[in-house]
N, C-alpha and C positions, 0 to 999 in steps of 0.2 A: 530936414534934419540939418543940423549946423554942420559945416565941413569938417569940423574938430571934432565929431563925434562919430562912434564906430558901433555897428548893431551885427552882432553873429545872429543870423536867423539858421543855423545847424539846428538840428532835432535829431536825437538819437532815437533809436527805437525802444519803446518802453514793454514789459510784459504786461498782458491786461489783468485787472484784479476782478473777478468773477464775483459779484457779490450777491444773492438770494435776498428777498424781502425779510427774511429771519436771520440773516447769517450773525453769527455771534461778533459784537464789535471787537474784542479782544483780538480775536484773529484778523480781522480786517485790519485794525491799527498795526498789527505785527507786521502786516503784509506792506503795508504803506509806509512803515519806518524802514523795512527793507529797500524799499525803491528809494528812499530820502537818500539812506547811505548811499546806494549806487548812483544815485544822480550827483553827489557831492563831487566838484572837481578834484582830481588826482586819486577818486577811490574806487573807479569804474565809469560803466555806461549806464546811462537813464534818459530820463524825460526833462532832463534839463535844457533850457534853451539861455546861453549867457548874452548878458546885457552888460557890454563894455564899459567898462569908465574912461575919462580922459585922463591920462597922465599929466601929473602934476597938479590935481585939481585939489590933492590933499585931504586927508583923514580928519573925521569930525573930534572935536575937543575932547579930551579924555582916552584918548588911545583907541575910542571906537567909532569907527569900525576898522579892525585890523586884515579882515578875510574877508573871503565871497560871503554874501546874504543870497539865503534861500528864500525865495516868495513862493509861495503855494498857492495854485488855483485850483479849485475843487471841481472844476470843468473841465473838458476836453478842449486841445487846443484849438484856436479858429473861433472859438465862441465869444460871444459878446464879453462876458466876465474875462476871458484870456484877453480880447483886444483891448480892453481897458487899461489891464495890469500893464500890459507891453508898453501902451503911449506913456505910463508914468514911471515905468521902470528906468527908461532910459535916463530920463534927467534925473530922474532922484540917485543912479547910480555916479551923475557926474558931481553932483553936490557932496555925496558921502566917500567920493574917490575910491570905491572898490565896486567890484563886478557883483551885478546881481544876476541869478541863475533863477529863470522860471521852472515852477515843477509843476507839471497838471497831473494832478491826481484825483480822477474822476472816482466817482461811487457813492452809493446813498445817499443820494440827494446833495451832495455836499458835506455831510456830516463826516464821511471818511478824512478829507483832508483837515476839517476843523478838529477834529479829534487827533490826529497827528498833531497838529500843531499847539494844540491843548496841553499835550503830553512831552513837548519838546523843552529843549533846556531854554531857561529863559534869559538869555544872553544876547537877544536882540538878533541872532544869525537865522532866524526863522519866522518867516512873516507870512501872513495870511491875508489874502485878498476875497472877501467874500462879500454876497450882494444880499439882497432881502431875504433870503432863505436865512440867514442868521437869525431873524426874528421871527421867523415861521417854524422852526426846528422844533423848539421847546413844546410845542402844540401837536406838531404831526407825529412826533417820537417819543413813545412812553418810556424807551430805554436809552435815551440819549446820553452819551458816557460825559458829557460835559456840560456846564452852564454858561452858554454865551456873556452874562453878567460877571460870574465871578471866576470865571477861569481864562479869561483874557484882558487884557488891555487894551483900549482902542488908540489908535493913533490919529487918525481923522477921516472925515467921509472925502470921496473922491468926484464923484457925480451922480447925480440923479436922471436915469434915463426914461424917456416917456414911454408909453405905451400906445400902440392902434390898434383898433378893432377893424378887422377887414374881412371882406368876405369874397367868396367865390367867384369867378368872373360870371358865371351865370346865375348866382343866387338871386332869387327875387326882388329882395329890398336893395334900395337904391341910397337910401339914405338912413341916419342913426333912428330917426323916430319910425320909418318903415319897418327896421330891423326889429326895434322892441315891439310895435305892432303884429310883427310877423310872429316871432317867439309868443308871444301874449296869445295869440289865436292857435299856435301850430304846438305851443308844449313840447315836450321831449321828443317830439319827432323829428326838431330840429338838434344837429349834429354839432357840436362844438369842439374843436382840436386843440388840444395842449401838448406841451414838450414834457410831460410824466409829472407824477406824484412829487408836489413841492416846488414845482418849476414856477416861474414869474407868470407864465402864461395860464398855468391853472388857477393860481391865485387870483389873477384879474377875471377868470371865468365865473370867480365863485363871487367876486365882487359884483359884477355882471347882474348875476342871479339875485344876489341880495339887495342892489340897489332897484331892479326891475320887478322883485317878488316874480321871478319865474323860475321855471326848471327846463334846461336843456340838457340832451345826452353827451356825455362828456368821451371824448376818445382820445385815448392817451397815447403818445408816441415816444420813442427812445431818441428824445431831442426836438428841437426845432426844425432841422433840416425836412426830414419826412413828413411832418405836419406840413409845411408850407408846400410840400410837393403834393402830398393829396388835396390842399386846397386848392392848389392851380389846376390841378385836372378834375376838381367838382366833385372828388370822394367823402369830402365834409363840406359843411357849410359857412364856417366862418370859426375865427380865432381872433385872440387878443395877444400881442407881441411887442417886443421892445422895437424902438425906431431901428436900432443897430441891425436888427433882422428882416424890417418891412420896407425901409425907405427906398431901396432900389426897387423892388417891386410895385409899392406906390407909384413912383414917378414913371415907370414903364407903363402904368396903366394895364399891368397884371391882374391887377387884385381890385375889387371894389373897397375904397378905403372910407368909412363910417364914422371914425371920431379919433382925435387923440385924447389921451387920458388925462389931461392937466388943464387946468382954468384957463390959460391962455394959449394961443395958437403958436405954433412953432416954427422958426424960421426957415427950416430944412424942408417944412412941408405945409406952408402959408396957406393952401386951400383946402387941408383938412379941418373940418369944424372941430371945436370940443366937445367934449360929454357935458359941460354946462351949458353950451347954448342949446344942446339938444334936450335940456331941461333935469341932466340926470348928476348934479355936481356932487353928490356922494360915491360916483363912478370916478373917481379920481385916483391914481395910482403911478408911482415912478418904481423905477427897479435902481434902488439908490447901492452905490457900491462904498466901501471902506475898509482900512487895513487894520490888521489885529496882530499882537504878539501875546505868548502865553503869560499868564496872570499874575507871574513874579518876576517880570521884567522890570529893571531898575528904572525909577522915573527918568534919570538922566538920559538915558538910551531911548525909552519913548518920545522924550521932548525932541533929539535926535533927528528920530525918524521921520516924527510930525514936521520940522522944519524944512525937511528934504521934501516932505511931500508938498508943503505948501509953497515952497519953490518951483517944485515941477508943475504945478497948476498954473504956474504964471508965465509957462514956455508958450510963445506963440504957436510953436509946432502942435502941441498938446490942444491949445486952443481951437486952432483949425481943424485938427482931426477929430478933435470932440464935435465940431459944427458937423462934418462930412456925416456924422452918424447921428445929427439929429438932437444933440445934448451939447453941455457946456459943464466946465470944472464948478466945483461948489464954490461959493463965496467966501472969501479968507475966514472968515469966522466959524464956518463950517468943518473948515479942515483941521481940526483941532481935537484933541482927547476928550474933551468937555463936551461939546457940542454932538460929537458923535456917539460918546453915553447916552446922552438925552434923547437922541434918535432911536438908538436902540432899544431904549426902554419904550418909548412910545410907540414902536412899532409894534413890538411883542403884545402889548397890552392892546393895540389897534386889531390883530390877525387873530387872536386866540378866538374871542366870541364868534367870529366869520367861519373861521373854521370847524370849530366845534357844533356850529349850527348846521352846518352842511355834512356832518359826520365822516369828515376825510381824516383817514389814518395813514401813515407809511409803515406801520409795523405790520 
């Protein structure tokens, strides 16, 4: 971090939002809106974490922004999406000349936070960071209270995090080819861990079964942490999750690393072969992240935010930090509203038949 930048790492306590599988979204969004108001600086305490801007860096043209920007993360603090958000929020605040406050609004597989942002004032002061779940929610949820393509404007893509397929230390297969053969032979007696309905790890599991024409028994957890804990303890056989969650365990030799889900090997894990090398080119998936604002946000504000994002992704600290997580910023031409929309449209179309074929629903 440059010496002229500061980062406020304090996080105030926030009341929990408990949501059942059929909780009415109206009540959920009202609760999220209450927390959002409480998190706004000067109105009370909440789940906000400030990212301070550098004095004198100057606001964007046209007067925007003139006050703090709230950047909403639909998952808990400390997770991979939260980590990505905090890495880009700081340099974005420097460019925009205003503080960015991170708000973690977890619940309903990320749809609670997305619904909150879709209903927010379209003034550029409420921004959403979301991942691949933005493209799967329309298929997973029958009563989704927003349309990802109609109720948002896209700011730009941020990064595409590879996923890794890893096994318990004592799990019999040693290679990806052996894993597929083992699953083919043993069927649904093989346990696959995931971080919950709609989580990237579940999506990767569905893609694994689709690509290999096999079936495994899914064991869902409330987050990646407990899933990996049970994997390390040998209580489940294998899982697929982001490099941001698995690189440390792979490097330490605590798990069996079968493959990385990209066509090319990853510099952070050069010894881990790809799914393409294992003869499974269709088993290719990354957890992409992007920024969104409400659909009626003026185009001039969208462009200001997109320019700030593009500048952030060229910061050496961001590049180095992403590399440590086994990923990298997207290319400049992908950090644009146009490229982001194309990505979202294509991903919605890609995941719909996979989810429908598996009969998975979050309702």
